Biopython code that builds the backbone (N, CA, C, O; Angstrom):
import numpy as np
from Bio.PDB.StructureBuilder import StructureBuilder

atoms = [
    (1, "UNK", "N", (-7.338, 29.014, -8.146)),
    (1, "UNK", "CA", (-6.701, 27.868, -8.480)),
    (1, "UNK", "C", (-6.237, 27.659, -9.035)),
    (1, "UNK", "O", (-6.544, 28.433, -9.942)),
    (2, "UNK", "N", (-5.360, 26.942, -9.445)),
    (2, "UNK", "CA", (-4.673, 27.069, -10.970)),
    (2, "UNK", "C", (-5.064, 25.989, -11.287)),
    (2, "UNK", "O", (-5.603, 25.367, -10.371)),
    (3, "UNK", "N", (-4.966, 25.089, -13.034)),
    (3, "UNK", "CA", (-5.375, 23.981, -13.629)),
    (3, "UNK", "C", (-4.824, 23.069, -13.123)),
    (3, "UNK", "O", (-5.618, 22.150, -12.926)),
    (4, "UNK", "N", (-3.695, 22.824, -12.759)),
    (4, "UNK", "CA", (-3.026, 22.011, -12.889)),
    (4, "UNK", "C", (-3.600, 21.428, -11.609)),
    (4, "UNK", "O", (-4.040, 20.281, -11.690)),
    (5, "UNK", "N", (-3.675, 22.244, -10.080)),
    (5, "UNK", "CA", (-4.287, 22.152, -9.196)),
    (5, "UNK", "C", (-5.416, 21.269, -9.163)),
    (5, "UNK", "O", (-5.794, 20.543, -8.244)),
    (6, "UNK", "N", (-5.838, 21.424, -10.171)),
    (6, "UNK", "CA", (-7.364, 21.214, -9.910)),
    (6, "UNK", "C", (-7.271, 19.964, -10.427)),
    (6, "UNK", "O", (-7.481, 18.831, -9.995)),
    (7, "UNK", "N", (-6.943, 20.389, -11.355)),
    (7, "UNK", "CA", (-6.873, 17.941, -11.647)),
    (7, "UNK", "C", (-6.196, 17.294, -11.007)),
    (7, "UNK", "O", (-6.571, 16.170, -11.345)),
    (8, "UNK", "N", (-5.309, 17.133, -10.176)),
    (8, "UNK", "CA", (-4.023, 17.179, -9.298)),
    (8, "UNK", "C", (-5.723, 16.483, -8.363)),
    (8, "UNK", "O", (-6.176, 15.342, -8.456)),
    (9, "UNK", "N", (-6.168, 17.396, -7.727)),
    (9, "UNK", "CA", (-7.038, 16.985, -6.776)),
    (9, "UNK", "C", (-7.788, 15.856, -7.016)),
    (9, "UNK", "O", (-7.887, 14.775, -6.435)),
    (10, "UNK", "N", (-8.535, 16.564, -8.457)),
    (10, "UNK", "CA", (-9.802, 15.233, -9.703)),
    (10, "UNK", "C", (-9.211, 13.865, -9.200)),
    (10, "UNK", "O", (-9.574, 13.151, -8.266)),
    (11, "UNK", "N", (-8.188, 13.721, -10.108)),
    (11, "UNK", "CA", (-7.362, 12.453, -9.713)),
    (11, "UNK", "C", (-7.601, 11.459, -8.529)),
    (11, "UNK", "O", (-7.954, 10.281, -8.460)),
    (12, "UNK", "N", (-7.128, 12.806, -7.275)),
    (12, "UNK", "CA", (-6.524, 12.210, -5.944)),
    (12, "UNK", "C", (-8.520, 11.632, -5.429)),
    (12, "UNK", "O", (-9.055, 10.639, -4.936)),
    (13, "UNK", "N", (-8.851, 12.677, -5.828)),
    (13, "UNK", "CA", (-11.022, 12.075, -5.708)),
    (13, "UNK", "C", (-10.830, 11.111, -6.641)),
    (13, "UNK", "O", (-9.951, 10.450, -6.088)),
    (14, "UNK", "N", (-10.925, 10.877, -7.094)),
    (14, "UNK", "CA", (-11.385, 9.152, -8.014)),
    (14, "UNK", "C", (-10.503, 8.270, -7.140)),
    (14, "UNK", "O", (-11.035, 7.740, -6.165)),
    (15, "UNK", "N", (-9.414, 8.091, -7.346)),
    (15, "UNK", "CA", (-8.247, 7.614, -7.068)),
    (15, "UNK", "C", (-8.960, 7.324, -5.509)),
    (15, "UNK", "O", (-9.085, 6.125, -5.260)),
    (16, "UNK", "N", (-9.301, 7.997, -4.748)),
    (16, "UNK", "CA", (-10.264, 7.068, -2.953)),
    (16, "UNK", "C", (-11.554, 6.588, -3.500)),
    (16, "UNK", "O", (-11.989, 5.618, -2.878)),
    (17, "UNK", "N", (-12.345, 7.022, -4.561)),
    (17, "UNK", "CA", (-13.983, 6.985, -5.054)),
    (17, "UNK", "C", (-13.285, 5.737, -4.807)),
    (17, "UNK", "O", (-13.348, 5.250, -3.678)),
    (18, "UNK", "N", (-12.515, 5.061, -5.883)),
    (18, "UNK", "CA", (-12.373, 3.865, -6.949)),
    (18, "UNK", "C", (-11.392, 2.789, -5.062)),
    (18, "UNK", "O", (-11.492, 1.686, -4.526)),
    (19, "UNK", "N", (-10.839, 3.687, -4.905)),
    (19, "UNK", "CA", (-10.264, 2.766, -4.017)),
    (19, "UNK", "C", (-11.211, 1.906, -2.954)),
    (19, "UNK", "O", (-11.039, 0.732, -2.626)),
    (20, "UNK", "N", (-12.380, 2.912, -2.453)),
    (20, "UNK", "CA", (-13.254, 2.527, -1.395)),
    (20, "UNK", "C", (-14.746, 0.960, -2.425)),
    (20, "UNK", "O", (-15.520, 0.071, -2.070)),
    (21, "UNK", "N", (-14.479, 1.317, -3.128)),
    (21, "UNK", "CA", (-15.233, 0.533, -4.507)),
    (21, "UNK", "C", (-14.669, -0.854, -4.266)),
    (21, "UNK", "O", (-15.347, -1.809, -3.888)),
    (22, "UNK", "N", (-12.699, -0.892, -4.649)),
    (22, "UNK", "CA", (-12.615, -1.820, -4.744)),
    (22, "UNK", "C", (-12.199, -3.106, -3.338)),
    (22, "UNK", "O", (-11.847, -4.284, -3.279)),
    (23, "UNK", "N", (-12.520, -1.950, -2.356)),
    (23, "UNK", "CA", (-12.411, -3.026, -1.105)),
    (23, "UNK", "C", (-13.705, -2.934, -0.457)),
    (23, "UNK", "O", (-13.799, -3.505, 0.630)),
    (24, "UNK", "N", (-14.724, -2.325, -0.914)),
    (24, "UNK", "CA", (-16.183, -3.269, -0.523)),
    (24, "UNK", "C", (-15.740, -4.422, -1.135)),
    (24, "UNK", "O", (-15.375, -5.271, -0.323)),
    (25, "UNK", "N", (-15.623, -4.828, -2.620)),
    (25, "UNK", "CA", (-15.854, -6.045, -3.129)),
    (25, "UNK", "C", (-15.221, -6.768, -3.308)),
    (25, "UNK", "O", (-15.293, -7.672, -4.140)),
    (26, "UNK", "N", (-14.250, -6.483, -2.374)),
    (26, "UNK", "CA", (-12.796, -7.393, -2.071)),
    (26, "UNK", "C", (-13.406, -8.064, -0.747)),
    (26, "UNK", "O", (-12.753, -9.088, -0.545)),
    (27, "UNK", "N", (-14.036, -7.961, -0.117)),
    (27, "UNK", "CA", (-14.886, -8.271, 1.171)),
    (27, "UNK", "C", (-15.745, -9.366, 0.789)),
    (27, "UNK", "O", (-16.227, -10.181, 1.576)),
    (28, "UNK", "N", (-15.910, -9.342, -0.466)),
    (28, "UNK", "CA", (-17.039, -11.179, -0.602)),
    (28, "UNK", "C", (-16.897, -11.645, -1.736)),
    (28, "UNK", "O", (-17.669, -12.294, -2.442)),
    (29, "UNK", "N", (-15.054, -11.007, -2.019)),
    (29, "UNK", "CA", (-14.901, -11.246, -3.316)),
    (29, "UNK", "C", (-14.021, -13.112, -2.644)),
    (29, "UNK", "O", (-13.828, -13.413, -1.466)),
    (30, "UNK", "N", (-13.705, -13.930, -3.827)),
    (30, "UNK", "CA", (-13.532, -15.264, -3.388)),
    (30, "UNK", "C", (-12.496, -15.878, -4.876)),
    (30, "UNK", "O", (-12.964, -15.963, -6.011)),
    (31, "UNK", "N", (-11.125, -16.226, -4.522)),
    (31, "UNK", "CA", (-10.697, -16.459, -5.479)),
    (31, "UNK", "C", (-10.232, -16.462, -6.953)),
    (31, "UNK", "O", (-9.086, -16.883, -7.111)),
    (32, "UNK", "N", (-10.978, -16.027, -8.196)),
    (32, "UNK", "CA", (-9.782, -15.595, -9.307)),
    (32, "UNK", "C", (-10.238, -14.124, -9.065)),
    (32, "UNK", "O", (-9.478, -13.157, -9.018)),
    (33, "UNK", "N", (-11.439, -14.102, -8.935)),
    (33, "UNK", "CA", (-12.246, -12.893, -8.513)),
    (33, "UNK", "C", (-11.198, -11.195, -7.381)),
    (33, "UNK", "O", (-11.056, -9.973, -7.415)),
    (34, "UNK", "N", (-10.847, -12.257, -6.695)),
    (34, "UNK", "CA", (-10.046, -11.617, -4.879)),
    (34, "UNK", "C", (-8.977, -11.158, -6.087)),
    (34, "UNK", "O", (-8.639, -9.975, -6.037)),
    (35, "UNK", "N", (-8.432, -11.938, -7.123)),
    (35, "UNK", "CA", (-7.100, -12.090, -7.188)),
    (35, "UNK", "C", (-7.157, -10.997, -8.164)),
    (35, "UNK", "O", (-6.268, -10.242, -8.558)),
    (36, "UNK", "N", (-7.840, -11.042, -8.331)),
    (36, "UNK", "CA", (-7.822, -9.595, -9.588)),
    (36, "UNK", "C", (-8.202, -8.572, -9.440)),
    (36, "UNK", "O", (-7.857, -7.666, -10.198)),
    (37, "UNK", "N", (-9.440, -8.281, -7.923)),
    (37, "UNK", "CA", (-9.545, -6.952, -7.242)),
    (37, "UNK", "C", (-7.663, -6.149, -6.605)),
    (37, "UNK", "O", (-7.026, -5.104, -6.740)),
    (38, "UNK", "N", (-7.539, -7.346, -5.996)),
    (38, "UNK", "CA", (-5.679, -7.284, -5.494)),
    (38, "UNK", "C", (-4.580, -6.671, -6.607)),
    (38, "UNK", "O", (-3.489, -6.126, -6.438)),
    (39, "UNK", "N", (-5.326, -6.990, -7.794)),
    (39, "UNK", "CA", (-4.030, -6.571, -9.126)),
    (39, "UNK", "C", (-4.797, -5.015, -8.902)),
    (39, "UNK", "O", (-4.087, -4.012, -8.983)),
    (40, "UNK", "N", (-6.062, -4.902, -8.660)),
    (40, "UNK", "CA", (-5.870, -3.290, -9.070)),
    (40, "UNK", "C", (-5.653, -2.329, -7.819)),
    (40, "UNK", "O", (-5.141, -1.211, -7.765)),
    (41, "UNK", "N", (-6.225, -3.154, -6.810)),
    (41, "UNK", "CA", (-5.596, -2.195, -5.932)),
    (41, "UNK", "C", (-4.120, -1.965, -5.916)),
    (41, "UNK", "O", (-3.601, -0.893, -5.603)),
    (42, "UNK", "N", (-3.517, -2.982, -6.255)),
    (42, "UNK", "CA", (-2.030, -2.748, -5.865)),
    (42, "UNK", "C", (-1.468, -2.036, -6.887)),
    (42, "UNK", "O", (-0.254, -1.842, -6.825)),
    (43, "UNK", "N", (-2.117, -1.583, -7.860)),
    (43, "UNK", "CA", (-1.574, -0.747, -9.006)),
    (43, "UNK", "C", (-2.644, 1.195, -8.965)),
    (43, "UNK", "O", (-2.434, 2.292, -9.481)),
    (44, "UNK", "N", (-3.303, 0.841, -8.406)),
    (44, "UNK", "CA", (-3.797, 2.836, -7.751)),
    (44, "UNK", "C", (-2.888, 2.624, -6.680)),
    (44, "UNK", "O", (-1.996, 3.468, -6.756)),
    (45, "UNK", "N", (-2.676, 1.595, -5.379)),
    (45, "UNK", "CA", (-2.121, 1.797, -4.549)),
    (45, "UNK", "C", (-0.929, 0.889, -4.173)),
    (45, "UNK", "O", (-1.109, -0.087, -3.443)),
    (46, "UNK", "N", (0.357, 1.221, -4.694)),
    (46, "UNK", "CA", (1.474, -0.418, -4.268)),
    (46, "UNK", "C", (1.274, -0.470, -2.970)),
    (46, "UNK", "O", (0.671, -1.407, -2.445)),
    (47, "UNK", "N", (1.876, 0.771, -2.160)),
    (47, "UNK", "CA", (2.249, 0.512, -0.653)),
    (47, "UNK", "C", (0.762, -0.295, 0.509)),
    (47, "UNK", "O", (0.729, -0.486, 1.724)),
    (48, "UNK", "N", (-0.312, -0.588, -0.640)),
    (48, "UNK", "CA", (-1.043, -0.927, 0.146)),
    (48, "UNK", "C", (-1.157, -2.094, 0.771)),
    (48, "UNK", "O", (-1.098, -3.101, 0.065)),
    (49, "UNK", "N", (-1.239, -2.159, 1.401)),
    (49, "UNK", "CA", (-1.470, -4.196, 2.390)),
    (49, "UNK", "C", (-2.785, -4.032, 3.075)),
    (49, "UNK", "O", (-3.497, -3.105, 3.458)),
    (50, "UNK", "N", (-2.799, -5.637, 3.060)),
    (50, "UNK", "CA", (-4.739, -6.360, 3.165)),
    (50, "UNK", "C", (-4.620, -6.006, 4.870)),
    (50, "UNK", "O", (-3.606, -5.986, 5.567)),
    (51, "UNK", "N", (-6.048, -5.737, 5.249)),
    (51, "UNK", "CA", (-5.748, -5.675, 6.818)),
    (51, "UNK", "C", (-5.943, -6.958, 7.446)),
    (51, "UNK", "O", (-6.777, -7.760, 7.023)),
    (52, "UNK", "N", (-5.106, -7.210, 8.573)),
    (52, "UNK", "CA", (-5.607, -8.889, 9.268)),
    (52, "UNK", "C", (-7.291, -8.555, 9.336)),
    (52, "UNK", "O", (-8.026, -7.589, 9.542)),
    (53, "UNK", "N", (-7.400, -10.074, 9.011)),
    (53, "UNK", "CA", (-8.836, -11.022, 9.561)),
    (53, "UNK", "C", (-8.560, -10.987, 11.291)),
    (53, "UNK", "O", (-7.744, -11.707, 11.867)),
    (54, "UNK", "N", (-9.721, -9.657, 12.146)),
    (54, "UNK", "CA", (-10.167, -10.366, 12.939)),
    (54, "UNK", "C", (-10.290, -11.583, 13.704)),
    (54, "UNK", "O", (-10.924, -12.397, 13.033)),
    (55, "UNK", "N", (-9.879, -12.151, 15.063)),
    (55, "UNK", "CA", (-9.344, -13.861, 15.039)),
    (55, "UNK", "C", (-10.850, -14.063, 15.060)),
    (55, "UNK", "O", (-10.898, -14.480, 13.903)),
    (56, "UNK", "N", (-11.949, -14.095, 15.402)),
    (56, "UNK", "CA", (-13.247, -14.061, 15.374)),
    (56, "UNK", "C", (-13.607, -14.957, 13.695)),
    (56, "UNK", "O", (-14.043, -16.101, 13.824)),
    (57, "UNK", "N", (-13.530, -14.741, 13.097)),
    (57, "UNK", "CA", (-13.223, -14.800, 11.535)),
    (57, "UNK", "C", (-13.170, -15.473, 10.824)),
    (57, "UNK", "O", (-11.940, -15.434, 10.837)),
    (58, "UNK", "N", (-13.385, -16.223, 10.039)),
    (58, "UNK", "CA", (-12.384, -17.316, 9.561)),
    (58, "UNK", "C", (-12.141, -16.726, 7.569)),
    (58, "UNK", "O", (-11.395, -17.362, 6.824)),
]
sb = StructureBuilder()
sb.init_structure("model")
sb.init_model(0)
sb.init_chain("A")
sb.init_seg("    ")
for serial, (resi, resn, name, xyz) in enumerate(atoms, 1):
    if name == "N":
        sb.init_residue(resn, " ", resi, " ")
    sb.init_atom(name, np.array(xyz, "f"), 0.0, 1.0, " ", f" {name:<3s}", serial, name[0])
structure = sb.get_structure()
């Protein structure tokens, strides 16, 4: 496999791992911390939208 492809894959896997970490933190975050996490998520994935909360939760 070419070097460019390996770099591309490494970058993609790291981005996925980072998104999982940020989404986990987002579940419990509030206030200013939540805004900062949302900003970081949007930088990694501009088209990402926050899933709607189920009706039972507040």
